[in-house]
N, C-alpha and C positions, 0 to 999 in steps of 0.2 A: 670379141666383146659384144657385138649385137645379140648373139645367141645367148650369152650369159646374162645379158640385161633382160631379155625376154623371160628366161627361166627364173631370174631373181624376182621379177615383178609377179609372176605366177605363184612363186613360193610365198612371197610376202602377203599376197591376197588370200591364199589358202590358210596361212598362219593367222591372219586377222579373223577369217571365218571360223576357225576352230576355237580361237579365244572367245569370240562372240557366243558360240554355242555353249561353251562351258559356263561363261558368266550368265547366260540366259537361263540355263538349267539350274544353276546355283541360286540365282535370284528368285526363281519360281519353284523352289523345292517343295514348298507347302502345297502348291497346286498339283505338282506331280504326285505327291503322297495321297492327296484327296482322290485322284483318279487312278491310284494303284499303278502309277507309271514310273515310280522312283527307281525301280530295278531294271527298267528298259533302257539300255545304253546304246541302242541302235543309232539314234540320232547323232550322238557324239562319236560313236565308232565310225560311222560313215564319213564324218568330218575328218577324222584322222586318216582314213583311207585316201580321201581327196588330197589331204596335205602331203602324205607320203608319195602319192603319184606325182605331185608337183616337185617334191624335194629330191627325188632320186635323180632325174636328169640334170638338175641344177648341181647336185653334189658330184655327179660324174664329170660335168664340165669343169668344176673347180679342181677336182682331182687331176684332170688332164692338164690344166694350166700349171698346177703345182709340180707335177711330174716333169713337164717341159722345162720349167725353171730350174728344177733340181738337176736334170740332165745337162742343161746348159752350164750350170755351176760346176758340175763334175768335169765336163769337157774342158772348161776354162782352166781349172786347177791342173788337170793332167797335161794339157798342152803347154801351159806356162812352165810347169815344173820340168817337163821333159826338155823343153827348149833351154831352160837354165842349166840343166845338167849337161846337155850337149855342148853348150858354150864353155862350161867348166872343163869338160873332157878335152875340148879343143884348145884350152888354155887361154880363152878370150876373157874369162872373168875369174875372180877368186872364189874360194869357198864362202867367205863372208858375204859376197854378193849373192851367191846362191841362197844362203840362209835368209838374207834380207828379202829376196824375191819371194821365197816360199812363205815367209811370215806375212808379207804384204798381201799375197794371194789369199791366205787363210783369213786375214782380216776382212778382205773384200768379200769372201764367202760368207762370213758372219753377217756383214752388212746386208748382203743379198738375202740372207735368211730372214732378217728383220723386215726387209722390204716385202718379202713374200708373205709374211704374217700380216702386215698392214694391208697389203693388196687383197689378201683373203678376206679380211674383215670388211673392207670397202665393198668387195663384190657381194658378200653375204647381205650387206645392208643396202645394196643398190636398189632393190625392189621397194624396201620401206621408204627410202628417200624419194623414189619416183611417185609412190602413192601419196606421200606427204606433200610433195610439190603440187600434185594435182588438186589436193584439198586446199592448200594455202593460197594457191593462185586463183581460186574461184572468186568472182566479184561479190562484194557485199550486197545482200538482198535489199536492205534498207539503208539509205544514206540521207544525211541532212541536206537540205537545199543549200546552194552556194551562199546565199545571203540570209541563212536561217538566224532568227533572233530568239532570245530567251522568252519563254511563255510567262506572262504576268497574269495571275488570276486575281481578279478583284471581287467578283461575285460568284463565279462558277457556272455561268449560263452555258449550256451545251446546245448547239444547233446542228442537227443532222439533216442535210439537204440533199434529197434525191440520191441517196447512197446506193450504189450497186456493187455487189461483190459476189463472185462465183468460184473463188479459189482457182482461177484460170480456166474454168470450164465454160461451156456455152451458156448455161443457165443454172438457176437454183440458188440456194442459200439466202441472199438478200437482193430484192429487186425494187428499186425506187423507194427507199425508206425515207420518210420525212418525219422528224421528231424534234420537238423543242422541250428542253428541260430547263425550267426557270431557276434562277439563283436560289439556293437553299431548298429546292423542291426535292421530295423523296419519291422516286419513281420505281415501280416494280415491273420487270419484264417477265411475262408469262407466256406459256405456249407449250405445245407438245415437243418431245425430243426432236432435234434437227430443224427446229423452226428458225434458228439463226440468232438466238439470244446471246450465247457466249461469243459468237462471231462478231456481233455488233459491239459488245464490250471490248473485244480485242482490237477492233478497228478504232475505237475511241482512244485506246492506248497506243495506236499506230504500231501494232505488231505486224500489220500488213498494210501495204499501200492500197488505196481505194481503186476500183476499176471504173468508177463513175461517181460524180457528186462531190460534196465537200462536208467536212466536219469542222465546226468552229467552236472554240472555247473563249467566251468573252470577246467575240468578234475576231479572234485570231485563228487563221487557218492552221490546223495542226500539221499540215504538210510544209508549212513555212516557218515552223519553230523547231528548236533542237529537240531531239528525242529525249535527252536527259532531263531537260527542263520540263517537258510534258509529263513524263512519268514521275518526276519528283513532286508534282502537284496532285498526283492521284494515288490514293491508298487502295490496295487491292487485296482481297481474300478470295482465292480461286478454289474451285471444287477439287482440283488436283494439287494438294498441298505439297510443296517441295521444300525439304530441309537439306542443309549441307552437313557433311561429316565434320562438324565443328562443335564447339561448345554451345550450350543453350544460350549463353549470353551473346555470342557472336551471331547466332541465328536470329535472335530478337532484334539486335542492333543493325541488321542488314540495311534498312532504309535510313538509318540515322547513326552512322559509325561513331560519332563524337558524343553519344548519349552517356550520361553519368550512370553509375550503379543504381542510384536512387530512382532515376527515370526508368531504367530497365525493370526494376522490381515493381514499380508502380504500374507499368504497362502489363506485366505478368499478372498482377493481382486483379486488374480490371478484366483480364481475359480468363480469370479463374484457373490460371496455370501455376501460380506461385506455390501452391501446396504440393502438387505432384512433382514440381521441379526440385524442391528442397529435399524430397525423398529419393531422388535419383542417385545411382552410383554406377559408373561404367566399369569395364574390365581392367582398367588401370587405376582403380580406386579414386578417380576424380568424382566429386560429388556436387550436387546442386547445380548452380549455373555454370560450373566448370565442366560438368559431365558432357561427353560427346554422345551424339544421338545416332551415329551410324550413317552409312550411305543412304541418302534420301529419307533419313529419319526412321530407319527400319527398327530401331530399338524402342520406338514409341508406338502407342496405339494410334488408330486413326483419329480418335477424339483428341488425344494429347497433341498430335501434330497440328490439328486444326486450331487448337487453343494457342499454340505458339505462333501460328500465322496471324491469328487475331491480335495477339500481343504486339506483333510488328506494326499493325495498322494503328493501334492505340498509341504506340511510341512515335510513329511517323507523323500523325496528326495532320494529314494533308487536307486541303480545302474541298477536294472531290473524292468520293468513295465509290468503289465498284465492289459489290459483294456478290460473288457467284457461288450460291449454295454455301454461304459462310458458316452455317451451323448444322449442316446436313449430317455430320458424323458425331454429333453430341447427343447425350441423353437429355431427357426433358428437364431435369432439375438444373443441370449445368447450363443448358440452353436458356432457360428462364433467367438465370442469374446474369449471363452474358448479355442477353437482350436488353436488360435494364441499363447496363453500362454502354452498350452500343447506341441506345437511344440518346444517352447524354453526349456520346461522341458525335452523333449525326446532327446534333443541334447546330443550326446555321450553316450546315454543309450541304452541298449538292450530292445526292445519293442515287445511284442506280443499283438496284438489288435484283438478283435473279434467283428464282426458287421454283422447284416443282411442288414443294409442300406449301400450298397456297395460304394456309393459316399463318405462316411466318411473315407474310408481306401484305396481308389483307388490310392492315391499318395504315398503309402508306398513302401519301397524298393522291397518287394516281397510279393506276395499273395499265400497262400497255400490253395488249395481247398480240403475239405474232403467230402466223401460220403460213406455211409455204413461202417464206421469205418476205411477207408483207405484214403491215399492221392492219389487223382486221377489227379490233375493238380497242377502246381506251376510255377510262373513266375511273370513278371510285369503285370500291368493292360493291357497295349497295347498288350503284347504277348498273354495273355489269351483271349482277345477279338478276336485276329486274329486266335487263335486256334479253335474258334467256338465250344467249348465244353460246359460243365456244367456252368462254370463261364460266358461264353458269353450269354447263355440262361437266366441266372439269371439277368445279366446286362441289356439285352434287355427288359426283363419283367419289371424291375424297372424303366428304363428310358423311356419306352413306355406307362406306365399306370399301374394301380394296378392289377386288375384281368381281365380286358376286354378292348377291343379296342372300342373307342368312336363311330367310324363309324358303327361297327357291331351292337352296341346297338341301335343306331339310326335307322338302317335298320330293326332290329327286332321289334322296338316299333312303326314304322311308320304304320299308319292305312292302311288296305287293300283297294284297289280301287274297 
C-alpha cells in the first residue's frame, strides 16, 4: 500500500497539471492565435507525457493487486470445491451439502469481486484525496480576532498610522505610511506603477494583515472588527473586474442579495448598463438580466464587465468607496455619463480613488502621491502642479502627449537634405 499511495499521489498531481495546462491554453486561446502559437501543442503534449509516466507504474501496481486478489479467489474456490467433493466421495456429506457449499463459495466470489472494484476505485482516488487533504488542512490566512466586534461606520474617517507592508519580503511596497482621510473627503491616490496604491487599498479592506502600524475606521482598529462587517461597509470597484458564471441579476446583487428587481434595474441604469443588458442573449436563450455571462464574464467586453461592477457599487451604497481604476475600460461618452452618477453616489461618502489617468481624479478634494512605498506629495491638483514635483511631471506628460513630443518625432523622421 505505501508504494501504491506514492504512485497515486504522483498520478493525481500529474493529472491536475495536465488539466491546468488544458484550461490555461483554452482560456488564453486568443493570445495563442495572436502569436501564431495556436497550432503548437508541445506544451500540452509534454504534460501528457509527464502524466503517462506517472500513470504507468501506478496502473502496474493496481493490476498486480487485482491479479493477486483474483488468484486468491480462484485458489479459494478450487480448494473449497475440491474439499467438498472429497468429503462427498468419502460419504461424509450429501450432494445437497456439496451444492450448497459451491453456491456459497460462488456468492463469496461475487462479493469479493465487488470489494475488488471498490478497492480499485479507492486506490485510484487515493492521490486526489491526499492532495485535497493537504489543501483543506492549510490554516486560514486571515482570521477574525477572538473578541472581534461589528464595525460601525458613523462618519467614515480613515486613519492610516505608520503602516508597513512588504508582502513578507524584507523591504519595499509600503514603508511607514501615515494618512488621514476625513469623513466625506474624496482622496485620490496617484503614483507610478508599483508605488503601492492598490496595496494600500487592499490593506484598508484587510485582504492582508499589516506587518506594522494600524488602520482605523472611525476610531476602530480594522484588525479588531469582523472582516464581513468591514467589507460590508466598503464598496469597491477594482481594476480587475471579476464576474461569476451566473445571471447578470445575480452578479449585480452580489453585495446585496435581498435587493428587489427595481433596485437592480435602477443600479444598472446608473452604471449605464441597463441598455446593453436588455439586449443580451446567452446560448440557452436566456435574455436580459437572466442571461449568464460566462466564467469570469468572458461573454462581455471589458467595458461591459466594468459597468456591471459599478452597478454593484451603486446597489450596495456603502458609506466608504474604493475606486481602483473604476472607469479605465470605458469609452469617453460612457465614462462621462457614469461620472455624473458616481458624483451623486459619492456625496457624503468617504472616497479613495486610484487612477493612472489623472484627469479622472484631478477634481477630488485631495490627491496623495506615492512613490517607492512612501507618500511624497499631497494637496489639491492646482497645489501639486504648482509644486512642480512628481505629480506635475506626470500631469505634464499626460496632458502633452503619450511618450513623445510630436514635433521631435517629426524632426527625427524628416528626410535628410
